[in-house]
DSSP file (Angstrom, degrees, kcal/mol; ACC not computed):
  #  RESIDUE AA STRUCTURE BP1 BP2  ACC     N-H-->O    O-->H-N    N-H-->O    O-->H-N    TCO  KAPPA ALPHA  PHI   PSI    X-CA   Y-CA   Z-CA
    1    1 A M     >        0   0    0      0, 0.0     4,-2.4     0, 0.0     5,-0.2   0.000 360.0 360.0 360.0 -40.3   -0.9  -19.1   -7.4
    2    2 A R  H  >  +     0   0    0      1,-0.2     4,-2.8     2,-0.2     5,-0.2   0.926 360.0  50.8 -60.0 -43.9   -0.8  -15.3   -7.9
    3    3 A E  H  > S+     0   0    0      1,-0.2     4,-2.5     2,-0.2    -1,-0.2   0.902 109.8  49.8 -61.4 -41.3    2.6  -15.5   -9.6
    4    4 A Q  H  > S+     0   0    0      2,-0.2     4,-2.5     1,-0.2    -1,-0.2   0.914 112.3  47.3 -64.5 -43.3    1.3  -18.2  -12.0
    5    5 A L  H  X S+     0   0    0     -4,-2.4     4,-2.5     2,-0.2    -2,-0.2   0.924 112.4  49.8 -63.3 -44.2   -1.7  -16.1  -12.9
    6    6 A A  H  X>S+     0   0    0     -4,-2.8     5,-2.0     1,-0.2     4,-1.4   0.924 113.3  45.6 -61.2 -45.3    0.3  -13.0  -13.4
    7    7 A Q  H  <5S+     0   0    0     -4,-2.5    -1,-0.2    -5,-0.2    -2,-0.2   0.922 114.3  48.3 -64.6 -43.9    2.8  -14.8  -15.7
    8    8 A H  H  <5S+     0   0    0     -4,-2.5    -2,-0.2     1,-0.2    -1,-0.2   0.879 119.5  37.7 -64.7 -39.1    0.0  -16.5  -17.6
    9    9 A H  H  <5S-     0   0    0     -4,-2.5    -1,-0.2    -5,-0.2    -2,-0.2   0.519 112.3-115.4 -95.3  -6.4   -2.0  -13.2  -18.1
   10   10 A G  T  <5 +     0   0    0     -4,-1.4     2,-0.3     1,-0.3    -3,-0.2   0.824  70.0 119.3  82.5  32.5    1.0  -10.9  -18.6
   11   11 A F      < -     0   0    0     -5,-2.0     2,-0.4    -6,-0.2    -1,-0.3  -0.879  58.6-120.2-125.3 164.0    0.9   -8.6  -15.6
   12   12 A Q    >   -     0   0    0     -2,-0.3     3,-0.7     1,-0.1    44,-0.4  -0.830  16.5-134.5-102.6 138.5    3.2   -7.8  -12.7
   13   13 A L  T 3  S+     0   0    0     -2,-0.4    44,-2.5    43,-0.2    45,-0.3   0.834 104.5  38.0 -62.2 -34.6    2.1   -8.4   -9.2
   14   14 A L  T 3  S+     0   0    0     42,-0.2    -1,-0.2    41,-0.2     2,-0.1   0.484  93.8 104.1 -98.8  -2.7    3.4   -5.1   -7.8
   15   15 A E    <   -     0   0    0     -3,-0.7    41,-1.7    40,-0.0     2,-0.4  -0.481  68.7-128.2 -77.6 148.9    2.6   -2.9  -10.9
   16   16 A A  E     -A   55   0A   0     39,-0.2     2,-0.3    -2,-0.1    39,-0.2  -0.858  27.3-169.0 -99.3 133.1   -0.4   -0.5  -10.8
   17   17 A Y  E     -A   54   0A   0     37,-2.5    37,-2.6    -2,-0.4    -6,-0.0  -0.915  20.9-114.3-123.4 147.2   -2.9   -0.8  -13.6
   18   18 A G  E  >  -A   53   0A   0     -2,-0.3     4,-2.7    35,-0.2     5,-0.2  -0.214  37.6-101.3 -70.6 168.7   -5.8    1.4  -14.7
   19   19 A E  H  > S+     0   0    0     33,-0.5     4,-2.4     1,-0.2     5,-0.2   0.875 122.0  50.4 -63.2 -39.1   -9.4    0.1  -14.6
   20   20 A E  H  > S+     0   0    0      2,-0.2     4,-2.0     1,-0.2    -1,-0.2   0.911 112.0  47.6 -66.2 -41.6   -9.6   -0.6  -18.3
   21   21 A Q  H  > S+     0   0    0      2,-0.2     4,-2.5     1,-0.2    -2,-0.2   0.930 112.3  49.5 -63.5 -44.9   -6.3   -2.6  -18.2
   22   22 A A  H  X S+     0   0    0     -4,-2.7     4,-2.4     1,-0.2    -2,-0.2   0.918 110.0  50.8 -60.9 -43.8   -7.5   -4.5  -15.1
   23   23 A A  H  X>S+     0   0    0     -4,-2.4     5,-2.2     1,-0.2     4,-0.9   0.890 109.8  51.1 -61.0 -39.2  -10.8   -5.3  -16.8
   24   24 A A  H  <5S+     0   0    0     -4,-2.0     3,-0.5     2,-0.2    -2,-0.2   0.924 110.2  48.0 -65.4 -44.0   -8.9   -6.6  -19.9
   25   25 A F  H  <5S+     0   0    0     -4,-2.5    -2,-0.2     1,-0.2    -1,-0.2   0.899 116.7  43.8 -60.4 -39.9   -6.7   -8.9  -17.8
   26   26 A L  H  <5S-     0   0    0     -4,-2.4    -1,-0.2    -5,-0.2    -2,-0.2   0.582 105.8-130.9 -82.2 -10.4   -9.8  -10.2  -16.0
   27   27 A E  T  <5 +     0   0    0     -4,-0.9     2,-0.3    -3,-0.5    -3,-0.2   0.914  64.2 126.9  56.9  45.8  -11.8  -10.5  -19.2
   28   28 A V      < -     0   0    0     -5,-2.2    -1,-0.2    -6,-0.1     2,-0.1  -0.843  67.3 -90.0-125.9 165.0  -14.7   -8.6  -17.7
   29   29 A N    >>  -     0   0    0     -2,-0.3     4,-1.5     1,-0.1     3,-0.7  -0.462  30.7-125.8 -71.4 143.3  -16.8   -5.6  -18.7
   30   30 A L  H 3> S+     0   0    0      1,-0.2     4,-2.2     2,-0.2     5,-0.2   0.849 112.3  59.3 -58.9 -34.7  -15.6   -2.3  -17.4
   31   31 A S  H 3> S+     0   0    0      1,-0.2     4,-2.4     2,-0.2    -1,-0.2   0.849 101.2  54.5 -65.0 -32.8  -19.1   -1.7  -15.9
   32   32 A W  H <> S+     0   0    0     -3,-0.7     4,-2.7     2,-0.2     5,-0.3   0.923 107.6  50.3 -64.1 -43.8  -18.6   -4.9  -13.8
   33   33 A M  H  X S+     0   0    0     -4,-1.5     4,-2.5     1,-0.2    -2,-0.2   0.934 112.7  45.9 -58.8 -47.4  -15.3   -3.4  -12.4
   34   34 A K  H  X S+     0   0    0     -4,-2.2     4,-2.5     1,-0.2    -1,-0.2   0.898 113.4  49.1 -64.7 -41.1  -17.0   -0.1  -11.6
   35   35 A E  H  X S+     0   0    0     -4,-2.4     4,-1.5     2,-0.2    -2,-0.2   0.927 114.0  44.8 -64.6 -46.0  -20.0   -1.9  -10.0
   36   36 A M  H  <>S+     0   0    0     -4,-2.7     5,-3.1     2,-0.2     6,-0.6   0.882 114.2  49.8 -67.8 -38.1  -17.9   -4.2   -7.8
   37   37 A R  H ><5S+     0   0    0     -4,-2.5     3,-1.7    -5,-0.3    -2,-0.2   0.928 108.7  52.0 -65.2 -44.6  -15.6   -1.3   -6.8
   38   38 A A  H 3<5S+     0   0    0     -4,-2.5    -1,-0.2     1,-0.3    -2,-0.2   0.832 112.0  46.9 -60.7 -32.3  -18.5    0.9   -5.8
   39   39 A A  T 3<5S-     0   0    0     -4,-1.5    -1,-0.3    -5,-0.2    -2,-0.2   0.371 112.6-121.8 -89.3   4.3  -19.8   -2.0   -3.7
   40   40 A N  T < 5S+     0   0    0     -3,-1.7    -3,-0.2    -4,-0.1    -2,-0.1   0.863  74.2 129.9  55.5  39.5  -16.3   -2.5   -2.1
   41   41 A K      < +     0   0    0     -5,-3.1    29,-0.8    -6,-0.1    28,-0.5   0.511  65.4  41.4 -99.1  -6.6  -16.4   -6.1   -3.4
   42   42 A I  S    S-     0   0    0     -6,-0.6     2,-0.1    27,-0.2    -2,-0.1  -0.972  89.8-106.0-136.0 152.4  -13.0   -6.0   -5.0
   43   43 A P        +     0   0    0      0, 0.0     2,-0.3     0, 0.0    50,-0.2  -0.487  47.0 153.5 -78.0 148.6   -9.7   -4.4   -3.9
   44   44 A Y        -     0   0    0     48,-0.4    50,-2.8    -2,-0.1     2,-0.5  -0.970  39.1-121.5-161.4 168.2   -8.4   -1.1   -5.5
   45   45 A V  E     -Bc  53  94A   0      8,-3.3     8,-3.0    -2,-0.3     2,-0.7  -0.989  19.3-153.4-120.4 127.6   -6.3    2.0   -4.9
   46   46 A R  E     +Bc  52  95A   0     48,-3.0    50,-3.1    -2,-0.5     6,-0.2  -0.895  18.0 173.1-103.1 114.0   -7.9    5.4   -5.2
   47   47 A Y  S    S-     0   0    0      4,-2.9     2,-0.3    -2,-0.7     5,-0.2   0.772  72.6 -19.1 -87.4 -29.8   -5.4    8.1   -6.1
   48   48 A S  S    S-     0   0    0      3,-1.3    -1,-0.3    47,-0.0    48,-0.0  -0.905  87.5 -73.5-159.3-177.3   -8.0   10.8   -6.6
   49   49 A E  S    S+     0   0    0     -2,-0.3     3,-0.0     1,-0.2    -2,-0.0   0.848 133.2  23.5 -56.5 -34.2  -11.7   11.1   -7.2
   50   50 A R  S    S+     0   0    0      1,-0.1     2,-0.8    -4,-0.0    -1,-0.2   0.550 105.0  85.3-111.1 -10.2  -11.3    9.9  -10.8
   51   51 A K        +     0   0    0    -33,-0.0    -4,-2.9   -32,-0.0    -3,-1.3  -0.833  51.7 171.3-104.4 106.6   -8.0    8.0  -10.7
   52   52 A I  E     - B   0  46A   0     -2,-0.8   -33,-0.5    -6,-0.2     2,-0.3  -0.905   6.5-175.6-113.0 138.1   -8.4    4.3   -9.7
   53   53 A R  E     -AB  18  45A   0     -8,-3.0    -8,-3.3    -2,-0.4     2,-0.4  -0.954  14.7-152.1-133.2 154.9   -5.6    1.7   -9.9
   54   54 A Y  E     -A   17   0A   0    -37,-2.6   -37,-2.5    -2,-0.3     2,-0.1  -0.995  17.7-135.8-125.3 124.1   -5.4   -2.0   -9.3
   55   55 A R  E >>  -A   16   0A   0     -2,-0.4     4,-2.0   -39,-0.2     3,-0.6  -0.438  27.7-113.2 -71.2 153.9   -2.1   -3.6   -8.2
   56   56 A G  H 3> S+     0   0    0    -41,-1.7     4,-2.5   -44,-0.4   -43,-0.2   0.877 118.7  55.3 -56.5 -39.3   -1.3   -6.8  -10.0
   57   57 A W  H 3> S+     0   0    0    -44,-2.5     4,-2.1     1,-0.2    -1,-0.3   0.828 106.3  52.3 -65.6 -29.1   -1.7   -8.8   -6.8
   58   58 A M  H <> S+     0   0    0     -3,-0.6     4,-2.4   -45,-0.3    -1,-0.2   0.907 108.3  50.3 -69.4 -41.9   -5.3   -7.3   -6.5
   59   59 A I  H  X S+     0   0    0     -4,-2.0     4,-2.3     1,-0.2    -2,-0.2   0.918 110.8  49.5 -61.0 -43.7   -6.0   -8.5  -10.1
   60   60 A A  H  X S+     0   0    0     -4,-2.5     4,-2.2     1,-0.2    -1,-0.2   0.914 109.8  51.2 -62.3 -42.3   -4.8  -12.0   -9.2
   61   61 A D  H  X S+     0   0    0     -4,-2.1     4,-3.4     1,-0.2     5,-0.4   0.895 109.2  50.6 -61.6 -39.6   -7.0  -12.0   -6.1
   62   62 A I  H  X S+     0   0    0     -4,-2.4     4,-2.6     2,-0.2    -1,-0.2   0.901 109.0  51.9 -64.9 -39.5  -10.0  -11.0   -8.1
   63   63 A M  H  < S+     0   0    0     -4,-2.3    -2,-0.2     1,-0.2    -1,-0.2   0.900 117.1  39.7 -60.6 -40.0   -9.2  -13.8  -10.6
   64   64 A I  H  < S+     0   0    0     -4,-2.2    -2,-0.2    -5,-0.2    -1,-0.2   0.922 134.0  18.4 -75.3 -45.5   -9.1  -16.3   -7.7
   65   65 A L  H >< S-     0   0    0     -4,-3.4     3,-1.7     1,-0.2    -3,-0.2   0.635  80.9-166.5-107.7 -17.6  -12.0  -15.0   -5.6
   66   66 A G  G >< S-     0   0    0     -4,-2.6     3,-1.4    -5,-0.4    -1,-0.2  -0.344  73.6 -16.8  61.4-142.9  -14.1  -12.8   -7.9
   67   67 A D  G 3  S+     0   0    0      1,-0.3     3,-0.4     2,-0.1    -1,-0.3   0.406 125.9  79.8 -78.5   5.5  -16.7  -10.7   -6.0
   68   68 A R  G <>  +     0   0    0     -3,-1.7     4,-1.6     1,-0.2     3,-0.4   0.441  63.5  99.5 -85.0  -0.5  -16.2  -12.9   -2.9
   69   69 A W  H <> S+     0   0    0     -3,-1.4     4,-1.1   -28,-0.5     3,-0.4   0.900  77.8  52.5 -53.1 -47.3  -13.0  -11.0   -2.1
   70   70 A A  H  > S+     0   0    0    -29,-0.8     4,-0.5    -3,-0.4     3,-0.4   0.868 106.7  54.0 -60.7 -36.8  -14.7   -8.7    0.5
   71   71 A D  H >> S+     0   0    0     -3,-0.4     3,-1.0    -4,-0.2     4,-0.7   0.868 103.8  55.6 -64.9 -36.2  -16.0  -11.8    2.3
   72   72 A T  H 3X S+     0   0    0     -4,-1.6     4,-1.4    -3,-0.4     3,-0.5   0.770  93.5  68.9 -69.9 -24.3  -12.5  -13.3    2.6
   73   73 A Q  H 3< S+     0   0    0     -4,-1.1    -1,-0.2    -3,-0.4    -2,-0.2   0.772  99.8  49.6 -66.9 -23.8  -11.2  -10.2    4.3
   74   74 A K  H << S+     0   0    0     -3,-1.0    -1,-0.3    -4,-0.5    -2,-0.2   0.753 109.4  53.3 -80.3 -25.9  -13.3  -11.1    7.4
   75   75 A D  H  < S+     0   0    0     -4,-0.7     2,-1.1    -3,-0.5    -2,-0.2   0.755  89.9  77.1 -84.5 -26.8  -12.0  -14.7    7.4
   76   76 A F    ><  +     0   0    0     -4,-1.4     3,-1.0     1,-0.2    -1,-0.1  -0.708  48.8 175.1 -93.5  95.7   -8.3  -14.1    7.4
   77   77 A S  T 3  S+     0   0    0     -2,-1.1    -1,-0.2     1,-0.2    -2,-0.0   0.748  80.1  59.9 -70.3 -21.0   -7.3  -13.2   10.9
   78   78 A S  T 3  S+     0   0    0     -3,-0.1     2,-0.4     2,-0.1    -1,-0.2   0.634  83.7  96.9 -81.7 -12.5   -3.6  -13.2    9.9
   79   79 A S  S <  S-     0   0    0     -3,-1.0    23,-0.0    24,-0.1    22,-0.0  -0.627  77.1-128.7 -78.7 130.2   -4.2  -10.5    7.3
   80   80 A A        -     0   0    0     -2,-0.4    -2,-0.1    22,-0.3    -1,-0.1  -0.513  24.2-114.7 -75.0 144.4   -3.3   -7.1    8.5
   81   81 A P        -     0   0    0      0, 0.0     2,-0.4     0, 0.0    -1,-0.1  -0.354  35.5 -96.2 -71.8 160.2   -5.9   -4.4    8.0
   82   82 A T        -     0   0    0      8,-0.3     8,-2.9     9,-0.1     2,-0.4  -0.675  46.5-156.5 -76.2 128.3   -5.2   -1.5    5.7
   83   83 A I  B     -DE  89  99B   0     16,-0.7    16,-1.5    -2,-0.4     6,-0.2  -0.899   5.4-139.1-115.2 135.6   -4.0    1.4    7.9
   84   84 A S    >   -     0   0    0      4,-2.9     3,-1.8    -2,-0.4    14,-0.1  -0.344  35.1-100.6 -81.9 170.4   -4.1    5.1    7.1
   85   85 A A  T 3  S+     0   0    0      1,-0.3    -1,-0.1    12,-0.2    13,-0.1   0.782 124.7  58.0 -62.1 -26.4   -1.2    7.5    7.9
   86   86 A S  T 3  S-     0   0    0      2,-0.1    -1,-0.3     1,-0.0     3,-0.1   0.527 120.9-109.0 -82.0  -4.9   -3.2    8.6   11.0
   87   87 A G  S <  S+     0   0    0     -3,-1.8     2,-0.3     1,-0.3    -2,-0.1   0.501  76.8 128.7  92.6   4.5   -3.2    5.0   12.3
   88   88 A Q        -     0   0    0      1,-0.1    -4,-2.9    -5,-0.0    -1,-0.3  -0.691  66.9-101.7 -95.2 149.0   -6.9    4.3   11.7
   89   89 A E  B     -D   83   0B   0     -2,-0.3    -6,-0.2    -6,-0.2     2,-0.2  -0.438  40.5-143.1 -67.5 138.3   -8.2    1.3    9.8
   90   90 A A        -     0   0    0     -8,-2.9    -8,-0.3     1,-0.2     4,-0.1  -0.483  16.9 -99.6 -97.9 169.3   -9.2    2.1    6.2
   91   91 A Q        -     0   0    0      2,-0.3    -1,-0.2    -2,-0.2     4,-0.1  -0.113  51.5 -83.4 -74.6-178.7  -12.1    0.8    4.1
   92   92 A H  S    S+     0   0    0      2,-0.1   -48,-0.4   -49,-0.1     2,-0.2   0.911 115.2  69.4 -57.8 -46.2  -11.6   -1.9    1.4
   93   93 A G  S    S-     0   0    0    -50,-0.2     2,-0.6   -56,-0.1    -2,-0.3  -0.524  85.9-133.3 -72.7 141.7  -10.4    0.6   -1.2
   94   94 A I  E     -c   45   0A   0    -50,-2.8   -48,-3.0    -2,-0.2     2,-0.2  -0.871  12.3-144.7-102.9 118.9   -7.0    2.0   -0.4
   95   95 A D  E >   -c   46   0A   0     -2,-0.6     3,-1.9   -50,-0.2   -48,-0.2  -0.584  32.0-100.7 -77.5 142.4   -6.7    5.8   -0.7
   96   96 A A  T 3  S+     0   0    0    -50,-3.1     3,-0.1     1,-0.3    -1,-0.1  -0.362 111.8  39.4 -59.8 142.1   -3.3    7.0   -2.0
   97   97 A G  T 3  S+     0   0    0      1,-0.5     2,-0.3    -3,-0.1    -1,-0.3   0.247  94.6 104.8  96.4 -11.6   -1.2    8.2    0.9
   98   98 A K  S <  S-     0   0    0     -3,-1.9    -1,-0.5   -14,-0.1     2,-0.3  -0.748  86.4 -95.0 -98.2 151.8   -2.4    5.4    3.1
   99   99 A K  B     -E   83   0B   0    -16,-1.5     2,-1.2    -2,-0.3   -16,-0.7  -0.500  31.2-142.4 -70.0 124.3   -0.2    2.4    3.9
  100  100 A D        -     0   0    0     -2,-0.3     2,-0.6   -18,-0.1    -1,-0.1  -0.742  20.4-168.3 -89.6  92.8   -0.9   -0.4    1.5
  101  101 A V        -     0   0    0     -2,-1.2    -2,-0.0   -18,-0.1     6,-0.0  -0.758   9.8-147.8 -89.5 118.7   -0.5   -3.5    3.8
  102  102 A L        -     0   0    0     -2,-0.6   -22,-0.3     1,-0.1     5,-0.1  -0.561  19.7-105.2 -86.8 147.2   -0.4   -6.6    1.7
  103  103 A P    >>  -     0   0    0      0, 0.0     4,-2.0     0, 0.0     3,-0.5  -0.247  42.5 -98.8 -61.3 161.9   -1.8  -10.0    2.9
  104  104 A N  H 3> S+     0   0    0      1,-0.3     4,-2.2     2,-0.2     5,-0.2   0.854 122.0  54.3 -54.6 -42.5    0.9  -12.5    4.0
  105  105 A A  H 3> S+     0   0    0      1,-0.2     4,-2.0     2,-0.2    -1,-0.3   0.891 109.5  48.4 -62.2 -38.4    0.8  -14.4    0.6
  106  106 A S  H <> S+     0   0    0     -3,-0.5     4,-2.4     2,-0.2    -1,-0.2   0.882 108.0  53.8 -70.1 -36.9    1.5  -11.2   -1.3
  107  107 A A  H  X S+     0   0    0     -4,-2.0     4,-2.1     1,-0.2    -2,-0.2   0.898 108.8  50.5 -62.0 -38.9    4.3  -10.3    1.1
  108  108 A S  H  X S+     0   0    0     -4,-2.2     4,-2.2     1,-0.2    -1,-0.2   0.905 108.4  51.7 -63.8 -41.6    5.8  -13.7    0.3
  109  109 A A  H  X S+     0   0    0     -4,-2.0     4,-2.5     1,-0.2    -2,-0.2   0.894 107.1  53.9 -62.6 -39.1    5.5  -13.0   -3.4
  110  110 A Q  H  X S+     0   0    0     -4,-2.4     4,-1.7     1,-0.2    -1,-0.2   0.928 108.1  49.1 -60.3 -45.1    7.3   -9.7   -2.9
  111  111 A R  H  X S+     0   0    0     -4,-2.1     4,-1.0     1,-0.2    -1,-0.2   0.912 111.7  49.1 -61.6 -42.1   10.2  -11.4   -1.3
  112  112 A I  H >< S+     0   0    0     -4,-2.2     3,-0.6     1,-0.2    -1,-0.2   0.915 111.0  49.5 -63.9 -43.0   10.4  -14.0   -4.0
  113  113 A L  H 3< S+     0   0    0     -4,-2.5    -1,-0.2     1,-0.2    -2,-0.2   0.792 110.4  51.2 -67.8 -27.3   10.3  -11.3   -6.7
  114  114 A K  H 3< S+     0   0    0     -4,-1.7    -1,-0.2    -5,-0.2    -2,-0.2   0.642  84.9 105.4 -85.0 -14.7   13.1   -9.3   -5.0
  115  115 A K  S << S-     0   0    0     -4,-1.0     2,-0.1    -3,-0.6    -3,-0.0  -0.448  80.5-113.5 -66.5 134.0   15.4  -12.3   -4.7
  116  116 A P        -     0   0    0      0, 0.0     2,-0.2     0, 0.0    -1,-0.1  -0.450  33.6-116.3 -66.2 139.1   18.3  -12.1   -7.2
  117  117 A S        -     0   0    0     -2,-0.1     2,-0.7     1,-0.1    -3,-0.0  -0.505  21.7-119.1 -77.7 146.6   18.1  -14.9   -9.8
  118  118 A K              0   0    0     -2,-0.2    -1,-0.1     1,-0.1     0, 0.0  -0.763 360.0 360.0 -86.9 116.6   20.8  -17.4   -9.9
  119  119 A S              0   0    0     -2,-0.7    -1,-0.1     0, 0.0    -2,-0.0   0.424 360.0 360.0-101.5 360.0   22.5  -17.3  -13.3
């Protein structure tokens, strides 16, 4: 489903996008993005205090789940938690330098995208 959404909306699952780009893909107001991010209701990557990025797979998850994303993280026991370099579990937002552990479906999407196409 993520791949189909990415293809339809023109983004790449593993690419990092700025907040304005993500809002445009999601067809939402930039203020909605900031509000949901501040409440940890959507996934994001924080590179610095002012530099926020959203991976394509995160954008697809937001399209699928909306602001219910944070609730689903409690429900998926098979999803690995986000782990920092020190080995401690991180909050919903992923700080740069911390290991970005993707849910199982996204890992599967990565494998599919890395497979050489048969020409």
